[in-house]
N, C-alpha and C positions, 0 to 999 in steps of 0.2 A: 238653267235648263237641266232636265233629268240626266243623271249619269248612266242610265241604262235605257237603251232604245235599240230597235231593229232598223236596219237599212236594207231596202230592196231596190233593184234596178231592172227595168224592162227596156230592151233594145227594140224599139219599133221602127217601121220603115219611114215614117214621117217625123217621128220625134222619139227621143230617148228620155225616159222618165225615171227620176230618183225620188224615193219617198222614205221618210223616217217616221217611226211611230213607237209609242210606248204601250206595252201591254199591261193592262190593269188587272187587279186581283179578281174582278168579276167577269173577266174574259173579254171585256171591251178593249178597243184599241184607240188611243188618242194620237192622231196624226200631227206631227210637230213641224214637218217641212215637206215641201213638194217642189222639185225643180225639173224643168223641162229644157231640153236642148234639141235644136233642129238636127236630124240625122239623115236627111234626104241625100246628102253628099257622100255618105259612107256606108249606108245600109240599104240594101235593095231586097225586096220581097222578104223582109224579116231576117236576113242573114248579113253578116259582116263581109264586105268586099274590100274595104280600105282600112287596114289595121291601124295605121298611124292617125288618121282622122277620127276613127272611133275611139282610140285611146285618148285623144285630145278632148273629145266630147265627155268622156267618162271623168277625166281630170277636172273639167269645168264643173260638172255636176257635184263632184266630191268637194271641191273648193267652195262652191256656193253654199252647199249644205252645212259644211263645217263653220262657215261664216255666220249662218243663221243660228245654228245650234250652239255656237261658242264651244264646241267640243270636237276633238279629232275623231275620225271614223277609222276603225281598225280593220273592218271587213264588211262585206256586203253579200246579200242573197241575190242570185241572178236567175232570170227566167230564160229557158232555152226553147226557141220556137222557130218559125219561119219556113221558107220554101225547102223542099226536099225531105222534110219530116213525113214519114209515112209508116204504116203498120203492115206487118206481114205475119201470117200464121205459120206456126211450126209445131211439129209433133215429134216427141222423143219417147221411145218405147224401151221396155226392159222385160226380158223373159226369165222366168225362174224354172229350174228343173222340176221342182215339186211345189205344191201349193204352200206359200209362205206369207205370213202376216206382213203387211207393208209397214216399214219403219220410217221414222223421220229422216234417217240417213239415206234411205232409198229415194225419198222425195227430193232431198237436197242434191243427190246425185243427178237426178233428172234436170233439176233447175240449173245446175252447174253445166251440164252437157249442152243445154239450150243456150246459156249465156256465152258459151265458148264457140258457138256457131260463127262461121266466117262468111261475110257477104262482101263481094267485090266493091271496093271504094266506099263501103258503108260502115258506120259505127253503131253498135247496139246501145241506145241510150237507156232503155228500160225494157222490161219484159213483164207483161201482165198475164198471170195464170188464168186460163179460161175454165178448165175443169180437168179432172183426171178420169181416164177410162180404166176401170178395174175389171178385168175380164170383159164382160159385155155391159157393165153398168157404169154410168157416169156419176162421179162424186166430186164435191168441192174439197172435202178433206178425206183422203184415202187411208190415213194412218190407222193401223190396227185391223184393216180388212184383209183377210187371207185371199190370195189369188195366185195365179201362175203367170199372168201377163198384166202389165200396167203401162198406160200411155199418158204422157203429160202433154196437154194442149196449151200452147203459149201464143201470146200476141206480142211479137217483138217490134219495138218502135225504133226505127232507123233514121239516121241522118248522114249525109255525105261527110266523109272524114275531113275534107278540106274545110267545110263550113264549121265543123265542130272544132278543129284546130285553130281556125281564125278567131273564133269566139274566145277561146282560152288565151290566145296570143295577145289580144288587145287588152286584156286585164293585166297580163304580165308586163306589157309595154307601158301601161299607165301606173304600174307599181301598186295595184290595188289587190288586196287579198280577197279571195272568194270563200265565204263561210260555207256555202252550199249552192249547188246548181239544181234547179227544179225544172221539170218539163212544164212550160208555161200553160199549155192546154189543160193539164191535170190539176195544176194549182188553181186555175180559173174554175174548172168544174167543181172542185171541192168548195168553192166560195159562192157559187151562184145556183147550183142545182140542189134541189131538195132530195132527201132520201127516198121519198115516194117516186119522184121522177126517175132517179137512177134505178130503182128496183123494178118499176113497171115498164121501163124502156123509154128512152128519149134520145133526141139528137140535139147536141149543143152546137150552135153556129156562131162563131166569133167573127164578125165582119170588120176587118181592119182596113187600112189605107191601101195596101198593096196585096194583101193575102186574106183569104177567108179560111178559117180552121173549122173542121167538122169532127166532132167527137160523138160516137154512138155508144150508149150504155144500155145494158139489160141485166136484170138480176144483180144489180150493184157492181157489175164488172164492165170494164172498158172493152168493147167489142171491135171497135174500128177507130182509126185516127188518120186524118189526112189534111194536108195544107194545100189549098187551091191558089194558084198564083194570079188571082183576080180579087180586086177590092174596090172600094169607093173611089180611088184615084182613077180607075179605068173609066168611070162614069164622067169624071171631070175632064179627062183627056178627050172623050167622045164629044162632049159639049164644046171643048176648045176647037174641035175640027170645024166649027161654024165660024171660023176665022176670027178668033179672039184669044187673048192671053189666058193662060191657065189660071192666073189669079182671078180674072173676071169670071171665068167658067166656074171656079169654086164658089164664088159669091152667088152666082146664079143658081147653082145646084142647091146651096143652103137655103136660098130664098124661095125658089119656085118648084124644085123637084119633088115629085110624088111617086111612090113605088107603083101605085095603081090609080088610074083615072078611067071612069066609065066613058065609053065612046060617046054616049049621048050627052055627056056633060061638057065635052070639049067645044069651045067656041072657036069656030074657024076664022073669025075676024079678030080674035084676041092676039096681041103681040106682047112679048116680054122685052123690056129695055136692057140692052147691053151697056150702053152709056148714053150720054145726052144726044148723040147723033145716030145711033144704030139700034135696030130692033130685030127680033126674030119671031117667026110664027110660033104660037103656043103649041100647035099640033106637032110641028116638026121637033120642037124641044121635048115634048112628052114622048114621042116615038123613040128618040135617041136614048132618053133616060130609061124607059121601060124595056127597050131592046137589050141594052147592056145588063140591066138588072135581071132580066129573064135568063140571060146566059149564066149569070152567077148562080141563080137559084137552080137552074138545070144541072150545073156542075156539082152543087151541094147535094142535090137529090141523088145523083149518080154515085155519090160516095157512101150512101146508106146501103149496106149489104142487103141483098134481095130478101134474105130470110128474116130481116127485121123491119122491112118496109111497112108491113101490116101489123106490127107488134109495138109500135111506138105509142103505148097507152099514156105515157107521160107527155107526149106531144113534142113540139119543136121549141127550143128555147133560144132566142136571139139575144146577142149582146155585142158590145163593141160600138165604135162610132158610127158605123154604117147602119146600125139598127135604129138610128134616130130618124131615118127618112120617113116621111108621112106615108101612112097606109102600108107600111112594110108587111104587116101581118096579113093583110088582104092579098098581097102579091104572093106570099108563100102559100096561103090557103088555096088560091086559084091553081097553082102549079102542082102542089104536092097532094092536094085533097085531104090534108090534115087540118082538121078544124081547131085543134088545140094548139094555139101559138101563144107563147108568152115572151115578153121582152124583159130581160133582166137588166134593169136600169142601175142596180147597185148590188153589192155583195150581201150575203146573209148575216155576216158578222156585224156586231154593233160598233160603228165607227163614229168618233166624235172629232170635230175639227172646226177651226174658225176660217179655214181656207176655202175660197169660193170654188176652186177646181174640184175639191173633194165633195162639197155640198151641192154641186151641180147635178149629181146623180144621173149622168147621161151615158153610163156604160163605158166611157173611154178609159177609166182608170181601174176597171174591175180586175184586170190581170195583175197589175202591180200591187193592188191591195190584197189579192189572193196570195201573192208571193210574200208580202209583209206578214200575213197571218201564219204562214208556214214557219217563219223564223222563230228560233228558240235560243239563240246565242246572242249575248250582249255585243253590240257593235260599237259601243261608245269607248273612247280612249281617254286621253288626258285633255286638259283644258286647251282650247285652240289658241295657237300662237300665229297670228297672220304674218309675222316676219320671219318665222323659223322654217326649218325643213319639215314640210307638211307630213311626210310619210316615214321619217327616220325612226322615231320611237314606236309608232304603231306597227311598223313592219317588223321590227326586232321582237316586240312582244308577241305578235301573232305567229312569227316563225317558231317561237318556243311552243306555242299552243299547238301548231300543226305538227311539230315533231312528236309531241306527246300523244297525238291522236293516231291510233293504229290504222294502217292501211286496210280499208274495208274490202272484202271480197265482193264479187258481184252479187252473190246470193244473200249477202248480209245488207245490201243497200235497200233502204225503205222504198216503197212504191212512189214513183214520181221523181225520185232523187237521181240526178245525173252525176256520175263520178267525173271529177276533173281529170285532165291529162296527167297531172302529178299523182293523183290518187291511183289511177290506172297503172302508172309506171311503178309506184311503190307496191301496189298489190301484185303486179307481175313479178317484181323482184322477190317479194315474200313467197309467192307461189313457187318460183324457181328454187329458192332456198329450201323450202319444204320438200320439193321433189328431189333435190340433191341429197337432202338428209335421208329421205325415204330410200333413195337409190343406194346410199352408203350402208344403211341398215340392212337392206335386202342383199347387197353384195357381201357384207360380213357374214350374214346368216348363210348365204349360199356357200361361202368359203368354209365355214364351220361344218356345214353338212357334208361338203366334199371331203374334208379331213376325216370326218367320222366314217364316211363310206370307205375311204382308203384304209383306215385303221381296221375296220371290220373285214375288208377284203384281204388285208394282210394276215389277219388272224385266221381266216378261213382258207388261206392258200395251202397247197400240197407241201411245199417246202417248210412252211411254218408248222404244219401238223407233224411232219417228219422230225423237225427239230424238237418240238415239244415231246414227241414220243421217245426220241433218243435221250433227252434230258431226264424224262421220267424213268426210263430204263436204267440210266446211270445212277440215279439217286437210289433206285431199288437195289442195285448190285452192291453199292456202298453200304446200304443199310443191312443187307444180308451178311456181308463180311464182318461187320461190327457185332 
């Protein structure tokens, strides 16, 4: 097996997926291993709620991958997504006394001020720059433009602090090093959207098991991001309300469900078999499926900001397992009146593999493949020893690597990268150290200035002038006598 490969993990509501791949010189990626674990008992709506069980699933994935790769895994790339992730707009402004050319330092100051915003019980995962308002003109790059007022327009992506901490905690509990955390919706967008779609305006809809993620792009900039707590499992549960087990309901959904059926084409006498003894009317089944799906589509469309509803020239791009439902494009067209609907069955990168899950091209692995494409640090360690301590050597090696990596400030973090709890802690410590140093320098400067003021004050005092006058007179008298 190759001694250099990338490992990415996606924590989904129905399954947790680990994938390992080698990046080739021509830019293609060879997938070497893909492991899935049932996560329905520890992850809900895309977020961790049982840390211990999630840690066990992660450990199982790592162990199985190391067994297949015959190599230990030192670190992994992780996708951050799920319920409670949302975007909120924010404006930071700065006034200058006189017209001044905008410097890079001024822009960084605005970005820092934005990232230091506090939201109750929320953590800022990322901040997307929308544009800058320089006096009355909007600019993407304001550096060098003279003005007396500048505003930075940002899109802050938030998640509840509890969910964010739980995600970090489960990797710590599993003793797995995190090379980088990425916002899963952004990694997905980079791998399935074309530049034309992002530039001309589009909505990316990732239809998962428990959640549906909506990302709106225009002029190559993320304009809105939201996670809806509805997914294809909701359709399964609705079908199960017809007095059947969810496993049977899932099978019926996969076999019979269609996102759109013309009323004239419905046979009122047709019945679908639940098992050997029971059947349900086709019309009732269709109404249940379409009713829930219409609710999901309505919530998706509500997440598209009003100013972009008529500007989606790139159309709507569907992906994820839920996008495989028959006639899903027609259902979206009927509700949104957007004719341009594309289903992204696979990522845009060149992927090679002998694994059937990868070659299925059904959109289910697009996010984890997008995370894999983001990786640029080797995750391979020593030769795998099935009887040894699985994490002892890699942990020690990676701790040294982490120690060498400087704690990045928020403004230095690349787009889509989510700082870990440890990175935030170290960055805060570094910021406090710098502030303490700045305060010390300022204090010493102030003390020196105060001493200088006292010296000047003393020299200009009446008694000092009288003393100098007497001294000068005495020196003159002595000089005359000589």
